[in-house]
N, C-alpha and C positions, 0 to 999 in steps of 0.2 A: 504494500500500500504506500509506503513512504517513497518508493521509487517512482511513483506516479506524480509526485509534486512537480509543479512547473519550475523550470530553470534549475533543476537538480543536475549538477554536473558530476559525472562519475568518470573515473578512469577505469574503464572496463579492460583491464589487463589480465590475461589468463594467468600469468605468473604471480601477480598479486593475490588473486583468488586462491591459487594453490598454496601460497605461503600463509595466508590467513586461515585456511582450512587446517593446516598442520601446525599452526601456532608459531610460525617463524617470522611473523611480521615484526616491524620495529615498534609496534605499539607497546606502551608500558602495561605492566600487569596491574589489575585492579588492586586497590588497597584492601587490607584485611578488614574484616567486619569487627565492629566494636559495639558494645552495649554499655551505656552509662546510666546508673540509677542512683538516686539519693536514698540514704538509709540513716536518717536522724542526723548525727554529728559527723557523718562521713559520706563520701561517694564511693561506689563500687564500679570499677571499669573492667569489663570482660572483653578480651581480645581473642578472636579465633585464629590460631596459628597451627593448623594441623600439619603434621609431617615434619615439624621442627623439633629438634632436641632442645632441652633447657639451655645447653651450652651455646646454641645458635642465636639466642635472644639477648639483646643488649638494651638496657634501660639507662637513660641519661637525663639528668635534670640540670638545666642551665638557664639562668636569667628568667625564671618563672615559666619555662617551657619544658614539658616532659616529652621526650622522644623515645618511641619504641621502634627498634629496628631488629630485623631477623634476616639472617643470611644462611642459605642452605646450599651445600655442594654434595652431589652424589655421583659416584662413578661405578659402573657395572661393566665387568669384562668377562668374556668367554673365549677361551683359547683352545686350540686343538692340541694334540700330543706333541707337535713340533714347536709349539709356542706361538703359532700364528693366530691372529685375531679372527674369530668367526663373527663376533659381535662385540662392539665397545660403545657404550653410551655414557654421556655426561650430561648432568642436569645442574643448572645453576639458577638460583632465584634469590631475590632479596626484596624486602618490604620495609617501608619506613613511614611512620605517622607521628605527627607532633600535636600536642595538646597544650592549651593555655591552662596553667594551674594556679592562676591568681586566686588567693583566698584559701590555698591548701597549705597545710603544715608539711613542708618538704621533708623534714627530718623524720616524720612519722609514717611515710609511705611504706607499705608492705606489699610484697609480690609473692605469688604462688603460681606454679604451672602444673596442670594436671589434665591428662587426656586431650592435649591439643588446645587447651583454653588457658590463657594467661589471665589471672585475676589480680587486679591491683586494688588495694584499699587506700583511699585518699582522704585522710582526716581533714576536716575543715579547721581553719584557724579559729580558735575560740576568742570572742571579743573580750578585750580587757576591760573589766568593770572597775570603776574607781573604788578604791578601798574607803569604807566609811569608818569613822572613829568618833567617839564621844568627846565632847569638849566640856571640861569641868567648869562649873560656874563658881566664881570666887566672891 
């Protein structure tokens, strides 16, 4: 249906269609999915990172910005008895997302990774209430 829009310019190149079908286009990979919910005095951020090991994930906080990045490298080889390759595949992928964490206690952030889901607990900064004290009457 969208191809029927007027003035739609397409580069109908057979090789581009082939590359897109097999995922070899230069297009960037979509960001990983995240869910953020408020839970009283904290926020809970769940990031879906299936296929990544805990060691592949980096969390960085700088200037009020939390950056979650994950990098995955996988190599599979099959050789015959002479040591020649019958099949050799390599897969590389990386993701990165940044979040503004203004109003979050950066020192209290906790992270856990289980079954492909990274869960971050982001505690809110508690407002500082002025201390009250009694004044003695003389």
